[in-house]
N, C-alpha and C positions, 0 to 999 in steps of 0.2 A: 314515509321514510324508506330508506333502503334496507332491506333485510338481507342478512347473510346466513344462509342455512345450508344444510347438507343432508342429502338422503343417505340413509344407512345402507349397509351391504358390503362395504369394503372389508377385506380381510387383512389390510395393512396393520401391522402390530402397533405402529406408532402414529397412526393417523389421528389428527386432531381437527375438530370442526369449530369454526368461528362463525358466530351467528349475529353478533351485535357490534356496534361501533366501539363499545368498551373492550370487547375481546380483540378487535383489530388494533386498538391503541396499545393494549397490553402485549400484543404479538411483536411489535416493532423491534425491540432489542434482540429477540430470538431470531428474527429474520436476518438481521445484520450482524449479530455477534457482538455488538457493543451498543451503548446508549448514545444516540446521535445528539449533537448540539448544533445550533445555528445551521440547520440542515433542511434541504428539500429532499424528500425521499419518494421515489415512485416504485411501486411494486406491480409487476405484470401478473395478470391472471390468465390462465389457459383453460379452455373448456375441455373437460375430460368426461364425456358421457353425462353432460348436465352438471358437472361439478366444476367449480372454479378453483383450480389448483394453482398455488403461487409458483411463479417462474422467477425470472431475473429481478433483482432489486438494484436500484440505482440511486446514488446520493450525490448531491451537489451543495456546496456551501451557499447560504442565502446571501446574495449580493448586498452590499451596504446601501447602495443607492437604488431607490424604487424604479428609476428609469431603466435599470438593467434587468428588471425582473422578467420582462417578456422574453428577452434573448436567452436568459438562463432557463426559463421554462421550455422554450423551443429546443435549446441544446439538449437538455436532459431527456425530453420526450423523444426527439428524433434519434438520439443516441441509443436509448433503450430499445426502441422499436427496431432500429436498423440491426442492432446486435441480435435481437430475437429472430429477425428474419434470416440472418446469416445462419442461424442454427435451425432454420426450418420450422420455427414455432412463433408465428406472429401473435402478439397478445390479443385476446378478445376483449379484455377489460383492464382497468387500472385502479389501484388504490393509491391515493396521494397523502403524504404526511408533511406538515410544516412544524418544525421543532425549534423553538427559540425561547430562552428565558427572558423575563421582563428586565428592562433597564431600570435605572434609578427612578423611583417615583412612578413606575408603570405597573399595571396589574396584568395578570394573565389574560383577562378578557380584552384589555386594550391591545395586547399583542395580537390576539386573534383578529380583532377588527383591523389593525394596521396591516396585517398580512392577507386580508381578504382579497385584495386585487391580485396578489400572487397566486392564490388558490384559483381565482377566476382564470388567470392566464394559463395555468396548468390544464384546467378543464377545456379551455378553448383549443389549446394546441393538441391535446389528445382527440378532441372532437373533430378537428380538421383532418385527422388521420383515421376517422371513423372508429375510434376506440373510446367508449364511454368510461368516465370515471365514476365508479359505483359509490365511492365515498372519498371525501377529502377531509382529513382531520388536522386540527391544530393542537399541539401538545405544548403546554407552557405552565410553569409554576405548579406542577403536580396535578394539573387538571387537563381535560381535553374537551374540545368542541368539534362538532361536525358541521362543515359548510354545506352539506347536502341534505341534512335532515332538519326540518322545521317543526317537528313534533315536540312540543314542550314536555310532554310526559317522558319522552325518550332522551331528548337532547336539549335541556333547558338553557336559557340564555347565559346563566352563570356557569355553565359547564358542569362536568362531573369529575369527581376525584379519580385519579389513577389508582388502580389496585396496588396493594403492597407488593413489592418485588418478590417473586418466587412463590406466590400464593395461588396462581391460576392453574388451570388444567394444562395449558400449554407449557407453563414453567415446569410442572411435574414431568410432562412428557419429554421436554428438552433435557432435563436432568437425567432421566432414565436413559435417554439416547446418547448421553455424553456430550451434549451441546453446551459449550461454555459461553457465558455472556461476560465480556470484559467490562471495564469501566467506560470512560469516555475516550474519544480520540485524543483529547487534550492531555489526559493522564498518560496515554501511551506515548505521545510525542515527548512528554516531559522526560521520559527515560532516555531519549536520544538527543535532546537539545544541549548545546554547550553551556557550561557553567556561566552564570552572570553575576551572582551576588556571593558566591562561595568565597571564603577567605583565601583559597588557594589559587585564584585566577591569575594574580600577578606572578606567583611562583611558577605556575604552569606555562605562562607566556614566556617567561625568562628561560625556562628549560627548553621550550620549542625554539627560541632564538638560538640558543647554544647548539642544539642538535642540528638545526638547519645549517648553521655555519660550518659545523664539523662534517656533516654527512654529504651534503649536496656536491661539494667539490670532488669527493671520492666517487660519487655516482656518475660523474661525467665521462669516465673511461670504463671500459668493459671489465677489466680486472677489479677495479674498485667497486663497481656496481655489484659484481658477484659476491664480493666479500661483505658488503653492506647487506645484501639479501640474506646471506647465511646468518649474519649477526641478528638481523631482524627476526628471522624465523626461530632461531634458537631462543631469543628473549621471549618471543610469543609463546613458545612451548613451555618455557619455565614459568611464565605468568599464568598460563592456563592450568598448569599443575597446582600452583598455589591456590587459584580460585576453586578448583575442584575439591581441594582438601579443606576449604573453609566450612565451618559449621553452618547449617541451614538456618534461615530466618524466615519469618512470616511477613508477607507483604512486599509489593514491588519496591516502594521507596526505601524501606529498611534494607532490602537486598542490594539495591544500588549503592546505598551509603557504605555497606559492608565492602562491596567490590571496590569502590573508590578508595577506601582505606587500605586496601591490599595492593594498590598500584601507585608507586611513587612517581613524582613528577619527572624525574630523570629516567624513568623506565617508559612512561607513556610517550614522552617526546620522541625518542628515536624510533619507537614503533610507528608513530604517526608519520614521521618523515620517511621511514623505510617503506611503508605501504604505498607511498606515492608512485613507486616503480610498479609498473603493471605486471611484470612477470612474478615479482614477489607477491603481489596481491593475489595472483592466480594460484600460486602455490599455497597461500594461506586459505584460499577458498576450498582446498581439499578437506579442511576440518568441518565437514558439513553433515556428518551422520555419526551414529554410534555414540560412544562415550565422549568423543571429542566435541560434539556439536554444542552441548550445553555450556561448557566453559568457554568455547570459542564465541558463542553469541554474547555471553556476559562480557568478554574482553572487548568485542567490537562495540558494544553499547558504551562501555566505559571510555574507550578511546574517542568515540564520537562526542562524548560530553567534555573531553579535554581539548577539543579544537576551538580554543577560545580566542577572543580578540581578532586580530587580522588573519588568523589561521582558519577561519570559518570554512573556506573552500576546501581545505584539507579533509574535512569531514566526509567528503564524497566517498573516499575509499572505505573507511570503517562502516559507514552507513550502508553502502552497497553490500559489503560482506555480511552485515547484520541482516539485511533483507534477504540475501541469498540463503543463509543458514536458516532463517525463519521459514522461508518457503520450502526448503529442502526437508524440514522437520514437520511440515504440515500447518504452520501458523501463518496463513495467508493474510490475515489482518495486519499483523506486525510487518510482514514482508511488504505489503503495499505502502504502508506508512513510511517505513525506512527507505524504500526505494524512491518514493516521492520526495522525501527530505534530501536524499542524495542528489536528485536532480535539481532541487532548490539550491543546494550548495554549489553545484556545477551543472548547468543545463546541458553541457556537451559531454558529460561522462557517459561513454558509450555502453560500458558494461551495465550500468544502472538502467540505461534506456532500454537495452535489450531484455534484461530481466523483468523490468516493469511491463514491457509489452507481453512477455511470456506469461506473467502472472495474470495480466489483464485478460488474456485470451483463454485462461483456464487450462494451460498446457501442463503436461506432466514433467516435473523436474528430473525424473530418472534419466532421461537422455543426457542432460547436462551433468548429472552425477557420474554417469559412466565416463564422460570425457575428462572429469576432474579427478577420478580415483587414482591414487599413486600407482605407478607401474604401467600405465598405458603407454604403448610404444611411442606415439607421436607427442605425448606430453613430455616423456623423457628426452626425446630428441629436440624439443623446443628450446631447451636451455642451451643447446649447442649450436642452434641455427635459428636464432630469433629473428634475424633480419632477412632470411631467405624465404623463397616462395615454396610452400608445401604443395604437394600434388593432391588434387581433389581425390577423395575416397581413401586416402591413406589412414591407417590406424583404425580404431574402433568406430570413430564418428566420421562417417563419410559424407558425401554430398547430400544423401537422402535425409540426413538429420540436420544438416547445416543450412538447407534451403538453397535458393538460387545464388549463384555467385561463388560457390566453392567454400573453402575453409576459412577460418579466422586466422589472423596474423600470428605466425609462430606457434600455432596450437593454443592460442589464448582462449580463455573462457568467453571473450567477447564474440568470438566467431561461432559459439555453440548455443547461444541462449534463445534463439528466436523460433525454433521449430521443434515440435515433439508431438506425441499423441495426446489427444484430449482424454482426460481421465473419466472414469465412470462417476456417476453421481455419488456424492458423499452420503453415507447413511445418517439418518436423523429423523426427527418427527415429521411426518407428512402433514402439511397444513392445508386444508381445503376450505373453500367458501363458495356458496352459490347465491346468486342474487335473484330476488323475485321483484318484479316491477322496477327493473333497473331504470334509473333516470337517464334521459338523453342528455348528452353533454352540450352546453352552449358553445352558440357559435364562439517495415523498413527492410520494404525490402532491406536486407542487411547492407551495411556499409561495405564497399569493395575492399578487398585485401590490399593493404598498403605497406610499404616498408617503413619502419620506424625512422623518423628523421633524426639525424645526428644533431645533438644540441650544440649550439654555437659556443665557441670558447668564450669564457668570461661571462657566461649567462648569470644574471642576477640571482642572488640567493635570498633576498628578503621576501617576506610574504606579500609585499605590495609591488613586486617587480613587474606584474602584468602577466598576461597569458603567454605561455610559451617560455617564460623564464622562471626563475625561482626554483622551488623544490619539486615541482611537478612537471618536468619536461616531457614525460611520456605517460603520465598517469591516466589520462582520458583519451581513448581513441575518439577523435572528434566525430561527432555525428551532427545531424541537423539541430539547430537551436530550437529551444522551446518557445511557446507562445505566451507564456505566463509572465507575471510581473517579476521584477528582479527579486531574487531571494526566495522564490517559491516555485516549485515545479507546477505547471498548469497542464496536467495530463489526465486523460481518462483512466479510470481504474475499474477493472472488472474481474470477476471470477465466474467461471461457468459459461463464459462466452457472451455475456450481455454487455456489449461495449458502450461506453459513454464518451463522447468527445470531451476534450479537456481544456479548451481555451478559457483563460481566466476572465471573469466578468467584473467590471466595475471596480477594479483595483483590489478586489478581495480574492483570497485564494479560491480558485475555481476548480479544484481537482474533483472530478466526478468519480464515483465509485459504484460499480455494479457488483453485487455480492451474490454469488451462488447461482445455480440453475434451479431446476425444479426441486421441490422438497418441502 
């Protein structure tokens, strides 16, 4: 079998040693920050004086069709290794996880056997890069199995039960270090998805139709657009004040229901339509820190849930704002999910694309915060000269922070999101593992600055009027289209610099996630 042990001697206060497959299985939620479902997860190990210290972690959804498993394994492996190499730390070993719950009439062991070819593909792809997989685990139905250990005393055929959540040494160390394990990604996405069965769907759609018809014609000339922007921001401030004053409740779902009850249909609709204007959205993005950040995030979530029926594409603006505020306040998990969902709603939404790339590369949001804070000279000037060309280096955010190609259009946040300094490692429990008798493994750049096009007279105002018409004539600075299936962003997701490519595989959401650097 593969042993995972650690020699003592480190003075790290939060160092945790993992010695067995059971401890590796228990560690997964703490490595990712949530409990993965239907996921392939690879974890890099780096040799530090004979110790295997965990590095980048990468996740990809398990493709529905087995014929796509090999390409998914190759994508995930090459992406994680390439990202590690860019950071100058090629992995020496890997740990692989396959997480999937049984289908109807299926047992956990049957899931393990069904996924065995996928585990083999992962080991082969790592082996082709001369990186051995020291253990590959399947987690299903509350039990785990090792594909690498055939010792019945250690890893019996029926598997072993997972430990109770929160009872391991790693759980205690993570709690002490302030590491939070969320629920599942499905639960997180549910907070951002549009209503489907709620009784208010028809009323909300009718309110959106009315706001769409009333506001879009006004937004087609400059004076009307400015007036709508002020009305939108004033209503947003009023709503945020109301949300901030609401009594606290326990639990994400009750909190969302409380917020939904505080936001009327005829308030949500003009906010959603008004935020389709890019400069209005950028001004709203200034509520990113301090006392404003919490109510703003709750408002953007609530508005994303109100983008019902044919208004699904309109969710790109509030989802991007939610992702930005989450990233600015340190919640990279929600930031990645919200931005991926924004790209699913509109794959060409440039602000979401740039923020997504910045989060993926582990950049520091402070550079963008400086650009968005009220009172910055070129932010103030942007409202007066949105269609003009700004001089590179003007204002606080010059060319050094914007990357090649100069500034973003009219001081927009879209021109500021792609470049910044890489942050230091996040404090947390250091998890180390050492293998004895390791098994051999079988064989943007940014978009150029452009003048905003003048919308054609008589542009359609219905939600189905097509790209370039309707309520969103300027909302998304167009960027390169995504590779994923319609309705879902297929993008790699990383934190800490471990990049994973993002092409969707086999018609299933293929968004890869690499979470964290060493730690």
